[in-house]
C-alpha positions in Angstrom: 50.5 48.2 19.2 48.6 45.2 16.3 45.4 45.7 16.1 43.5 43.2 17.5 42.2 40.7 14.3 38.6 39.6 13.8 37.0 36.7 12.1 33.9 37.3 10.3 32.0 33.9 9.1 32.4 33.6 5.2 29.9 35.2 2.7 27.1 33.2 2.0 26.3 32.4 -2.3 23.6 34.6 -2.9 20.7 33.0 -2.9 22.2 30.2 -0.6 19.5 29.6 2.4 20.9 30.3 5.5 22.4 27.4 7.7 19.6 26.3 10.5 19.9 25.8 13.8 19.9 21.7 14.9 16.5 22.4 16.5 15.4 24.0 13.8 16.4 21.0 11.5 15.2 18.5 14.1 11.6 19.4 14.1 12.4 20.1 10.3 13.0 16.3 10.2 10.0 15.2 12.7 7.2 17.5 10.7 8.8 16.0 7.6 8.3 12.3 9.0 5.3 13.5 9.9 3.9 14.4 6.5 4.8 11.0 4.8 3.2 8.8 7.5 -0.1 10.9 7.4 0.7 10.3 3.2 1.1 6.2 3.4 -1.5 5.8 6.5 -4.0 8.1 3.7 -2.9 5.5 1.0 -3.1 2.7 3.3 -6.7 3.8 4.3 -7.8 3.7 0.8 -6.6 -0.1 0.8 -8.8 -0.7 3.0 -5.6 -1.7 5.9 -5.5 0.8 8.7 -3.6 4.1 8.4 -2.2 3.0 11.9 -0.1 0.1 9.6 1.4 3.1 6.9 2.1 5.7 9.3 3.9 2.9 11.5 5.7 1.2 8.2 6.8 5.2 7.6 8.8 5.7 10.4 10.5 2.1 10.5 11.4 2.9 7.0 12.6 6.8 7.1 14.8 5.5 9.8 18.6 4.6 9.5 18.5 1.6 12.6 15.4 -0.4 13.6 13.5 1.1 15.9 11.8 -0.6 19.6 8.2 -0.4 20.0 8.9 3.0 22.5 10.7 4.8 20.2 7.3 3.9 17.3 4.7 5.4 20.3 7.4 8.2 20.3 7.5 9.3 16.6 4.3 8.8 15.9 1.8 9.6 18.5 0.1 6.1 18.7 -0.3 4.4 21.5 1.5 1.8 22.9 -1.3 -0.3 21.8 -2.1 0.7 18.7 1.4 0.1 17.8 1.5 -2.8 19.3 -1.5 -4.3 17.0 0.3 -2.7 14.3 3.4 -4.0 14.6 1.6 -7.5 14.0 -0.4 -6.4 11.6 2.7 -6.0 9.7 4.4 -8.8 10.5 2.0 -11.0 9.0 2.1 -8.6 6.3 6.0 -9.5 5.6 6.3 -5.9 5.3 8.7 -4.9 8.4 10.7 -7.6 10.0 12.4 -8.1 13.2 16.1 -7.1 13.3 18.2 -9.8 13.6 20.6 -8.5 16.3 18.8 -6.1 18.9 21.1 -3.8 20.9 19.8 -4.7 23.9 16.8 -6.6 25.1 14.2 -4.6 23.5 12.9 -6.2 20.2 13.3 -3.8 17.4 11.9 -3.7 13.9 12.7 -2.6 10.6 11.2 -1.8 7.3 10.7 -3.6 4.5 12.5 -1.7 1.9 11.8 -3.7 -1.4 8.5 -1.3 -2.4 8.0 -3.0 -5.3 8.0 -6.2 -3.6 5.5 -4.6 -1.0 2.4 -4.0 -3.5 2.7 -7.3 -5.1 2.3 -9.1 -2.5 -0.7 -6.9 -1.4 -2.4 -7.6 -5.1 -1.7 -11.4 -5.0 -3.1 -11.9 -1.2 -6.0 -9.3 -1.2 -6.6 -8.4 -4.9 -6.1 -11.3 -6.8 -7.4 -13.7 -4.7 -11.2 -10.9 -4.2 -11.2 -11.4 -8.8 -10.8 -15.0 -7.9 -13.8 -14.8 -5.4 -15.6 -12.1 -8.0 -14.8 -15.0 -10.8 -16.4 -17.7 -8.6 -19.8 -16.2 -7.5 -20.1 -15.1 -11.7 -19.6 -18.5 -12.9 -22.2 -19.9 -9.8 -24.9 -17.4 -10.9 -23.9 -18.3 -14.9 -24.8 -22.5 -13.9 -28.0 -21.5 -12.2 -29.2 -19.2 -15.2 -28.3 -21.5 -18.1 -29.9 -25.0 -16.1 -33.3 -22.9 -15.3 -35.1 -24.7 -18.3 -38.5 -23.2 -19.3 -41.4 -23.6 -21.7 -41.7 -20.0 -22.4 -40.8 -18.3 -25.0 -40.7 -15.0 -23.1 -39.2 -16.2 -20.0 -36.5 -18.5 -21.9 -35.7 -14.6 -23.8 -34.8 -13.1 -20.7 -32.4 -15.5 -19.6 -30.9 -15.5 -22.5 -30.3 -11.8 -22.0 -29.2 -12.6 -18.0 -26.8 -15.0 -19.6 -25.5 -13.1 -22.2 -24.7 -10.1 -19.3 -22.8 -12.7 -16.9 -21.1 -13.5 -19.5 -19.7 -10.5 -20.1 -19.3 -9.1 -16.5 -17.8 -12.7 -16.4 -15.3 -12.5 -19.4 -14.0 -9.5 -17.9 -14.1 -10.3 -14.2 -11.4 -13.3 -15.9 -9.3 -10.8 -18.0 -8.8 -8.7 -14.7 -8.1 -11.8 -12.8 -5.3 -12.6 -15.3 -4.0 -8.7 -15.2 -3.7 -8.6 -11.6 -1.9 -11.9 -11.3 0.5 -11.1 -14.1 1.3 -7.9 -12.6 2.0 -10.1 -8.5 4.4 -12.2 -10.4 6.5 -10.0 -12.3 5.7 -6.6 -11.3 3.8 -4.9 -14.4 0.9 -3.9 -15.2 -0.5 -3.8 -18.5 -4.2 -2.7 -19.0 -4.5 -2.0 -22.4 -6.5 -5.7 -22.2 -8.9 -4.8 -20.1 -9.1 -1.3 -21.8 -10.0 -2.6 -25.2 -12.4 -5.0 -23.8 -14.2 -2.2 -22.0 -14.5 -0.6 -25.3 -16.1 -3.4 -27.2 -18.6 -3.6 -24.8 -19.9 0.0 -25.4 
């Protein structure tokens, strides 16, 4: 009688991790996506965006196919209302888009994947507007100081001092605006000019 052949699993390479089951892989994947969503959400919060925007964008960015709102809710643990509002905000910023060919009647969404384009858009739409507003307000303050006339030597000295300090701030603001504008246009950020300007004012 011939002995029955037994098939043992092939030996694993020394030091190689053991293969995991589907459930373990699904759990690891879920945790990884959650970590990315929380991380991007915190980063968005630092930029004064809602953390939910980072979570929803991350889920879409890490998905191989467009997702509907219900799927986003399941992946983020956000409420349906929060996901709905967040989707509208992300669409307005142009960082996600509607899928062109939905597989069903549900609206599906996908992430903009050009990261540099996203960052430069934020700089152009928000940071550049903010710093341009700073320039306009400092210019107004300088005009008020320079337009105030006095025959008092003490007041004249004070006005000159204030005008000099405001001009310094205005110069830095204009330089900052030019740096942000260049970054928003070409995606390059060179802070050497700002650093040199700050060093010169020490």
